[in-house]
KEDREN-287484 format. One record per residue (C-alpha): residue in three letters; x, y negated, z negated. Coordinates in steps of 0.1 Angstrom, whole numbers, padded with zeros to 4 digits, always signed. Example, Ala and Ser with C-alpha at 12.3 -4.5 7.8 and 13.67 -1.06 7.14 Angstrom:
2
ALA+0123+0045-0078/SER+0137+0011-0071/
REM end
This chain:
619
MET-0191-0320-0360/MET-0177-0288-0345/GLN-0157-0280-0376/ARG-0135-0295-0403/HIS-0100-0282-0398/LEU-0076-0270-0424/GLU-0068-0304-0440/GLU-0082-0337-0428/ASN-0096-0344-0394/SER-0128-0333-0378/VAL-0133-0319-0343/GLU-0163-0335-0327/LEU-0186-0315-0305/SER-0206-0336-0280/SER-0241-0327-0269/MET-0227-0318-0235/GLU-0203-0293-0251/SER-0232-0278-0272/LYS-0253-0273-0241/LYS-0224-0256-0223/LEU-0218-0233-0252/GLU-0256-0225-0253/ASN-0253-0216-0216/ILE-0225-0192-0223/ILE-0241-0174-0253/THR-0277-0176-0240/THR-0283-0142-0224/THR-0304-0132-0194/ASN-0333-0108-0195/GLU-0310-0079-0188/GLU-0286-0087-0217/ALA-0291-0082-0254/VAL-0292-0113-0276/ILE-0260-0118-0295/LYS-0264-0111-0332/TYR-0238-0132-0351/SER-0227-0114-0383/GLY-0214-0147-0398/VAL-0206-0144-0435/LYS-0215-0107-0435/ALA-0182-0100-0416/MET-0161-0123-0437/PRO-0152-0097-0465/PHE-0138-0074-0438/ILE-0120-0101-0418/VAL-0107-0122-0447/GLY-0097-0090-0465/ASN-0080-0078-0434/GLU-0062-0112-0430/THR-0051-0112-0466/PHE-0036-0077-0467/GLU-0021-0081-0432/LYS-0002-0112-0443/LEU+0008-0096-0476/GLY+0022-0067-0456/THR+0040-0086-0429/ILE+0054-0114-0451/GLY+0063-0089-0478/THR+0083-0069-0453/SER+0100-0098-0435/SER+0107-0124-0462/ASN+0136-0105-0478/LEU+0151-0090-0446/MET+0182-0112-0448/VAL+0192-0097-0482/TYR+0182-0062-0470/LEU+0204-0063-0440/THR+0235-0077-0459/THR+0232-0054-0489/VAL+0216-0021-0477/PHE+0228-0021-0441/ASN+0262-0038-0450/MET+0259-0063-0422/LYS+0280-0095-0420/SER+0261-0126-0428/ILE+0266-0139-0392/THR+0254-0107-0377/ALA+0224-0105-0400/ALA+0215-0142-0394/THR+0217-0136-0356/LEU+0196-0105-0357/ILE+0170-0122-0379/ASN+0169-0152-0355/PHE+0165-0129-0325/PHE+0138-0108-0343/ASN+0119-0139-0354/GLY+0122-0155-0319/THR+0109-0124-0301/THR+0081-0120-0327/ASN+0070-0156-0320/MET+0074-0152-0283/ALA+0051-0121-0282/PRO+0018-0139-0290/LEU+0019-0156-0256/VAL+0018-0122-0240/GLY-0008-0110-0265/ALA-0030-0139-0257/PHE-0028-0133-0220/LEU-0036-0096-0224/SER-0065-0103-0248/ASP-0081-0129-0226/SER-0076-0110-0193/TYR-0082-0074-0201/PHE-0088-0061-0236/GLY-0106-0087-0257/ARG-0097-0097-0292/TYR-0111-0067-0311/LYS-0092-0041-0291/THR-0061-0062-0292/LEU-0063-0067-0330/ALA-0070-0030-0335/PHE-0039-0019-0315/ALA-0017-0046-0330/SER-0026-0037-0366/MET-0017-0001-0361/SER+0016-0011-0345/SER+0024-0033-0375/LEU+0016-0005-0398/LEU+0040+0018-0379/GLY+0067-0008-0379/MET+0065-0012-0417/MET+0065+0026-0422/VAL+0097+0029-0401/ILE+0115+0001-0420/THR+0104+0017-0453/LEU+0119+0050-0442/THR+0153+0033-0436/ALA+0154+0025-0473/ALA+0139+0058-0485/ILE+0161+0082-0465/THR+0198+0079-0473/LYS+0208+0091-0438/LEU+0190+0062-0422/HIS+0212+0036-0438/PRO+0249+0033-0446/PRO+0263+0043-0480/LYS+0261+0016-0507/CYS+0291-0007-0507/SER+0310-0011-0540/THR+0320-0045-0554/GLU+0356-0038-0545/ASP+0348-0028-0509/THR+0327-0060-0506/ILE+0356-0082-0517/THR+0380-0064-0493/SER+0354-0062-0465/LYS+0357-0024-0462/CYS+0320-0016-0463/VAL+0308+0012-0440/GLU+0288-0003-0411/PRO+0256+0012-0399/THR+0258+0039-0371/VAL+0242+0034-0337/TRP+0214+0058-0346/GLN+0207+0040-0379/MET+0205+0007-0361/ALA+0183+0022-0333/PHE+0159+0034-0359/LEU+0158+0000-0377/VAL+0153-0018-0344/THR+0125+0006-0335/GLY+0107-0006-0366/PHE+0113-0042-0356/GLY+0099-0034-0322/PHE+0066-0022-0336/LEU+0064-0053-0358/ILE+0069-0075-0327/VAL+0041-0058-0308/GLY+0019-0062-0339/ALA+0026-0099-0342/GLY+0020-0103-0305/GLY-0016-0091-0308/ILE-0025-0104-0343/ARG-0012-0139-0343/PRO-0031-0153-0312/CYS-0063-0134-0319/ASN-0070-0132-0357/LEU-0082-0168-0361/ALA-0102-0168-0329/PHE-0118-0134-0338/GLY-0130-0147-0371/ALA-0145-0178-0355/ASP-0163-0155-0329/GLN-0185-0142-0357/PHE-0203-0175-0361/ASN-0228-0192-0337/PRO-0210-0222-0324/VAL-0242-0242-0315/THR-0258-0242-0350/GLU-0250-0263-0380/SER-0246-0232-0402/GLY-0222-0218-0376/HIS-0201-0250-0378/ARG-0200-0248-0416/GLY-0191-0211-0414/ILE-0162-0217-0390/ALA-0149-0245-0412/SER-0151-0223-0443/PHE-0133-0195-0424/PHE-0105-0218-0414/ASN-0101-0229-0450/TRP-0100-0193-0462/TYR-0076-0184-0434/TYR-0051-0210-0446/PHE-0057-0200-0483/THR-0049-0163-0475/PHE-0016-0174-0459/THR-0006-0194-0489/PHE-0015-0167-0513/ALA+0003-0140-0493/MET+0034-0161-0490/THR+0035-0169-0527/PHE+0028-0133-0538/SER+0053-0119-0513/VAL+0083-0141-0521/THR+0078-0137-0558/LEU+0065-0103-0569/ILE+0073-0082-0539/VAL+0108-0097-0534/TYR+0115-0092-0571/VAL+0106-0055-0568/GLN+0128-0052-0537/SER+0158-0070-0553/ASN+0157-0057-0588/VAL+0137-0024-0589/SER+0139-0005-0556/TRP+0140-0013-0520/THR+0120+0018-0512/LEU+0092+0008-0535/GLY+0095-0029-0525/LEU+0090-0020-0489/ALA+0063+0007-0496/ILE+0041-0018-0513/PRO+0036-0041-0482/THR+0032-0009-0461/GLY+0004+0002-0483/LEU-0012-0032-0482/MET-0010-0031-0444/PHE-0028+0002-0445/LEU-0056-0014-0465/SER-0057-0042-0439/CYS-0063-0017-0411/ALA-0089+0002-0431/LEU-0109-0030-0439/PHE-0107-0041-0402/PHE-0121-0008-0389/LEU-0148-0006-0416/GLY-0164-0037-0403/SER-0164-0026-0366/ARG-0201-0020-0364/ILE-0211-0056-0373/TYR-0184-0076-0354/VAL-0193-0098-0325/LYS-0169-0085-0298/VAL-0165-0111-0271/LYS-0156-0096-0237/PRO-0125-0109-0219/GLN-0134-0137-0196/GLY-0102-0137-0175/SER-0070-0155-0183/PRO-0069-0193-0177/VAL-0033-0188-0165/THR-0048-0177-0132/SER-0064-0211-0129/VAL-0030-0227-0135/ALA-0014-0206-0108/GLN-0043-0214-0084/VAL-0038-0252-0088/VAL+0000-0250-0082/VAL-0004-0227-0052/ALA-0032-0249-0036/ALA-0013-0281-0043/THR+0018-0266-0027/LYS-0001-0255+0004/LYS-0015-0290+0009/ARG+0017-0308-0001/LEU+0019-0326+0033/LEU-0016-0341+0031/LYS-0021-0376+0019/LEU-0043-0381-0011/PRO-0076-0400-0005/ASP-0075-0436-0015/HIS-0110-0452-0015/HIS-0095-0486-0020/ASP-0075-0483+0013/PRO-0096-0494+0043/HIS-0075-0470+0065/TYR-0081-0440+0043/PRO-0097-0411+0064/SER-0134-0407+0057/ASP-0133-0370+0063/LEU-0111-0363+0033/SER-0125-0361-0002/LEU-0117-0344-0036/PHE-0136-0313-0046/ASN-0155-0322-0078/HIS-0174-0289-0085/MET-0182-0281-0122/PRO-0196-0246-0129/THR-0227-0246-0150/ASN-0215-0219-0173/SER-0181-0234-0180/MET-0172-0238-0216/ASN-0148-0266-0209/SER-0157-0303-0214/LYS-0158-0323-0182/LEU-0126-0343-0179/PRO-0121-0377-0162/HIS-0098-0380-0132/THR-0064-0394-0142/ASP-0036-0409-0122/GLN-0008-0389-0138/PHE+0008-0360-0118/ARG-0010-0370-0086/PHE+0008-0343-0067/LEU-0015-0317-0083/ASP-0046-0337-0071/LYS-0038-0324-0036/ALA-0051-0290-0047/ALA-0086-0306-0047/ILE-0085-0322-0012/ILE-0113-0308+0009/THR-0103-0300+0045/ALA-0121-0286+0075/GLU-0107-0252+0068/ASP-0121-0250+0033/ARG-0154-0231+0027/LEU-0178-0232-0001/HIS-0202-0206-0016/SER-0239-0214-0020/ASP-0234-0223-0056/GLY-0209-0249-0047/SER-0178-0230-0057/ALA-0147-0226-0035/ALA-0147-0195-0013/ASN-0109-0194-0016/PRO-0098-0207-0050/TRP-0061-0203-0040/ARG-0066-0229-0014/LEU-0092-0253-0029/CYS-0094-0262-0066/SER-0118-0286-0083/ILE-0107-0319-0099/GLN-0118-0303-0132/GLN-0093-0275-0128/VAL-0065-0300-0118/GLU-0072-0321-0149/GLU-0071-0291-0171/ILE-0037-0283-0158/LYS-0026-0319-0164/CYS-0036-0315-0200/VAL-0012-0286-0203/VAL+0016-0304-0185/ARG+0013-0335-0207/ILE+0016-0313-0238/ILE+0049-0297-0228/PRO+0072-0326-0237/ILE+0055-0330-0271/TRP+0058-0292-0276/SER+0095-0292-0267/SER+0103-0317-0295/ALA+0091-0292-0320/ILE+0120-0268-0312/ILE+0147-0288-0330/PHE+0122-0295-0358/HIS+0118-0258-0365/VAL+0156-0252-0365/ALA+0158-0272-0397/SER+0130-0251-0413/ILE+0146-0218-0402/GLN+0178-0227-0422/GLN+0158-0227-0454/GLN+0149-0191-0447/THR+0184-0179-0438/TYR+0213-0199-0452/ALA+0194-0213-0481/VAL+0191-0176-0492/PHE+0229-0173-0490/GLN+0232-0205-0510/ALA+0210-0190-0537/LEU+0230-0158-0537/GLN+0261-0178-0546/SER+0244-0200-0572/ASP+0234-0194-0608/ARG+0200-0178-0606/SER+0195-0171-0643/ILE+0167-0189-0662/GLY+0180-0204-0695/SER+0199-0180-0717/SER+0180-0149-0705/ASN+0194-0122-0683/PHE+0165-0125-0658/GLN+0177-0137-0624/VAL+0154-0152-0598/PRO+0157-0132-0565/ALA+0175-0152-0539/ALA+0146-0150-0514/SER+0121-0162-0540/TYR+0133-0198-0540/ILE+0114-0202-0507/VAL+0082-0203-0527/PHE+0090-0239-0537/SER+0086-0249-0500/MET+0052-0232-0499/LEU+0042-0248-0532/SER+0051-0283-0521/LEU+0031-0278-0489/THR+0001-0264-0508/LEU+0001-0291-0535/TRP+0005-0319-0510/ILE-0024-0310-0488/PRO-0052-0318-0513/ILE-0034-0350-0522/TYR-0031-0360-0486/ASP-0067-0350-0478/ARG-0084-0366-0509/ILE-0061-0397-0516/VAL-0038-0405-0486/VAL-0063-0401-0458/PRO-0092-0421-0473/SER-0067-0449-0481/LEU-0053-0449-0446/ARG-0087-0447-0431/LYS-0097-0480-0447/LEU-0066-0496-0432/THR-0066-0481-0397/GLY-0103-0472-0392/LYS-0092-0437-0379/GLU-0110-0406-0391/GLY-0078-0389-0400/GLY-0060-0420-0413/MET-0034-0417-0385/THR-0031-0401-0351/LEU-0018-0366-0348/LEU+0014-0378-0330/GLN+0021-0402-0359/ARG+0017-0374-0384/MET+0040-0351-0364/GLY+0066-0380-0362/ILE+0066-0382-0400/GLY+0073-0345-0402/LEU+0103-0349-0379/VAL+0118-0377-0401/LEU+0113-0354-0432/SER+0131-0326-0415/VAL+0161-0348-0409/LEU+0160-0357-0446/THR+0158-0320-0455/MET+0190-0313-0437/ILE+0208-0342-0453/VAL+0197-0332-0488/SER+0207-0296-0480/GLY+0242-0307-0470/LEU+0246-0327-0502/VAL+0234-0298-0524/GLU+0257-0274-0506/GLN+0286-0298-0511/HIS+0279-0299-0548/ARG+0275-0261-0551/ARG+0308-0256-0533/ASN+0327-0282-0554/LEU+0316-0265-0586/ALA+0326-0231-0573/LEU+0361-0244-0565/THR+0367-0266-0595/ARG+0348-0249-0624/PRO+0347-0213-0637/THR+0326-0190-0616/LEU+0299-0165-0627/GLY+0310-0133-0610/ILE+0308-0120-0574/ALA+0277-0122-0553/PRO+0262-0090-0538/LYS+0274-0099-0503/GLY+0308-0112-0516/GLY+0321-0146-0527/ALA+0322-0162-0562/ILE+0290-0173-0577/SER+0290-0211-0584/SER+0279-0224-0618/MET+0254-0247-0600/SER+0218-0237-0609/GLY+0198-0223-0581/PHE+0171-0248-0590/TRP+0192-0275-0573/LEU+0178-0260-0541/ILE+0143-0272-0550/PRO+0146-0307-0535/GLN+0156-0294-0500/LEU+0129-0267-0501/THR+0103-0293-0512/LEU+0112-0316-0484/ALA+0110-0287-0460/GLY+0075-0279-0472/LEU+0064-0315-0468/SER+0078-0317-0433/GLU+0058-0285-0424/ALA+0026-0301-0439/PHE+0030-0331-0416/ASN+0045-0316-0384/SER+0035-0280-0382/ILE-0001-0284-0393/GLY-0003-0315-0371/GLN+0010-0294-0342/ILE-0017-0267-0346/GLU-0045-0293-0346/PHE-0029-0312-0317/TYR-0028-0280-0295/TYR-0063-0271-0306/LYS-0077-0305-0296/GLN-0056-0312-0265/PHE-0058-0279-0247/PRO-0089-0271-0226/GLU-0115-0251-0245/ASN-0109-0219-0225/MET-0072-0220-0234/ARG-0076-0218-0271/SER-0058-0185-0274/ILE-0029-0200-0255/ALA-0031-0231-0277/GLY-0028-0208-0308/SER+0002-0191-0292/CYS+0019-0224-0283/PHE+0030-0231-0319/PHE+0046-0196-0322/PHE+0062-0200-0287/GLY+0080-0231-0300/LEU+0091-0212-0331/ALA+0105-0185-0308/TRP+0127-0209-0290/SER+0137-0225-0323/SER+0148-0191-0336/TYR+0168-0184-0304/LEU+0184-0218-0306/SER+0192-0213-0343/GLY+0209-0180-0335/PHE+0229-0196-0307/LEU+0240-0225-0330/VAL+0251-0201-0357/SER+0271-0180-0332/PHE+0285-0210-0314/VAL+0297-0228-0345/HIS+0312-0196-0360/HIS+0331-0190-0327/ILE+0344-0225-0325/THR+0354-0229-0361/ALA+0366-0194-0370/GLY+0403-0185-0368/ALA+0434-0203-0376/GLY+0439-0236-0358/ARG+0406-0237-0341/SER+0391-0264-0363/ARG+0407-0290-0385/THR+0378-0287-0409/GLY+0382-0249-0412/GLU+0356-0222-0407/TRP+0321-0235-0413/LEU+0302-0203-0417/PRO+0323-0175-0432/GLU+0310-0146-0453/ASP+0320-0165-0485/LEU+0303-0199-0484/ASN+0329-0212-0509/ARG+0355-0209-0481/GLY+0334-0226-0455/ARG+0317-0259-0447/LEU+0280-0250-0445/ASP+0273-0287-0454/TYR+0288-0297-0421/PHE+0265-0273-0403/TYR+0235-0289-0420/TYR+0247-0324-0411/MET+0251-0313-0375/ILE+0214-0301-0374/ALA+0204-0334-0390/ALA+0222-0353-0362/LEU+0203-0332-0336/GLY+0171-0341-0355/VAL+0178-0378-0351/LEU+0183-0374-0314/ASN+0152-0353-0312/PHE+0131-0379-0331/GLY+0142-0405-0304/TYR+0131-0381-0277/PHE+0098-0376-0295/LEU+0091-0413-0297/VAL+0096-0417-0259/CYS+0072-0387-0253/ALA+0046-0399-0277/LYS+0045-0434-0261/TRP+0041-0418-0227/TYR+0014-0393-0238/ARG-0022-0398-0228/TYR-0048-0381-0250/LYS-0074-0358-0234/GLY-0106-0376-0224/VAL-0141-0361-0223/VAL-0168-0373-0199/ALA-0201-0375-0218/GLY-0232-0392-0205/GLY-0213-0410-0178/ASP-0188-0424-0203/THR-0152-0413-0208/VAL-0144-0409-0245/PHE-0108-0408-0256/GLU-0093-0398-0290/LEU-0082-0427-0311/ASN-0049-0441-0300/ALA-0024-0460-0321/ASN-0040-0494-0315/THR-0077-0488-0318/LYS-0099-0489-0349/LYS-0130-0474-0333/PRO-0136-0450-0305/GLU-0126-0464-0271/LYS-0150-0460-0242/GLN-0143-0467-0206/PHE-0171-0466-0181/VAL-0163-0447-0149/
REM end
């Protein structure tokens, strides 16, 4: 076993892969033997991970309320800005992965990104601490009459500068932190396998802990004590994260950049384009020219598993056609890799191309989750957030913790009860295939939106037909509906994440070639980025179409005061998109072919939907 992932399935490491990894880490006489720090580095790395997440999540989880109450932004403007910020933050890791793999390595990338995140948090904290860096506080009367002073250009520029530093930080931290922790363990020893598995578990635990702590205690301080103190706390935690990271510098294993696999992708495309007029060799055709063959070179130091030749995307196979003009080095490699690529390179690119349709289905899925972080907060602001007869009010952004709790509580139940039961029925190690797991998450996301619409309809009806409880900080009457009515939709959102999001991460990890693991880690965030952009577009588009007299028979859907709008219709629209997306996913899943690995002359494929034991095909 290579490692046991965050929840249920195991990643098998064949003897061939082990030997390849040994070739990579075995040094020559001129090089020093790598001394893996293993668990010695974990206090520094796990501590760095914990404080980094506490800092970033503590700063970002309540931004929606901060922008509407401190910067006096309209809810539409704030939601659009947050969606753009989240989208760019999730887009940046793809760039960070490329720079890390090609030029800087993970250690330098993490060091620079951590400092950038710290600077971003300091800038945002200053916008709350210095009165000239944010608009004057808006009174209740001004809120009702929409006469709040808007932020100046310079105030917005200073705020956006802080966002920019956070984006740069996320671009370096997200694709590298998990891989950097795994670098500290020897991947060819049993203790190294166990260490990697333990680190993955701790990595996920720190995220859960940071999310829970941030959306409860830190958000409470921000909403009820002081925004300056509430933003200074995560900034201080980020400082501790940087300090811990640099304290462990002397014992870290710092893997040198090996060059980006994106170059290999470009080489295959360019070579296939140059040879587009050539006919592919067909050994079953008696008229096939004997002087043409496919280049099947495999470097001895490659960390990738040897892949079988497949018949999908055959146009790319033309990159491997050997012609009279092609020259080879003495070690068997191509003299001009932009003209001749190996079948192994081609198959690695096919793995990426096959993943793209599955990846694209996650964009609509994440749109449903994003609404629980934006408009669910607005729902909470116009709901009864008190507990019993006390004067204590739950901060609006803290309700998100129920989504995280449902995810956290479900994982051990799924791992210890559901998976073993399904394993007996299906014979699959994980109980079900990764695509089946992701499909269940898509269905749950549709249910999340339907329940969200029903809850919003109930909240609005009570606000219009029953006595209200005052005016919300951003304007609009507070409904007598308890904020705890939001728990069902948030619970479903957490369960959908447990199935689809975690399934996605493992799917990318297994199906990408081994040398593209940094890109695989960025792929999830890249999907989130497009989801954030799409969510922002939908919010702006729906607001533009439904706002104004006579534009819509149903009235404005997304006004400042939710009681005057139809947020439930917006939720139902996203649910309808989710249904269409689920149909698209089913088509892609049926077409998808799992990555195969050649081991000992056999091609071993991951379990498909119809097999109860590993399928082998002799080639």
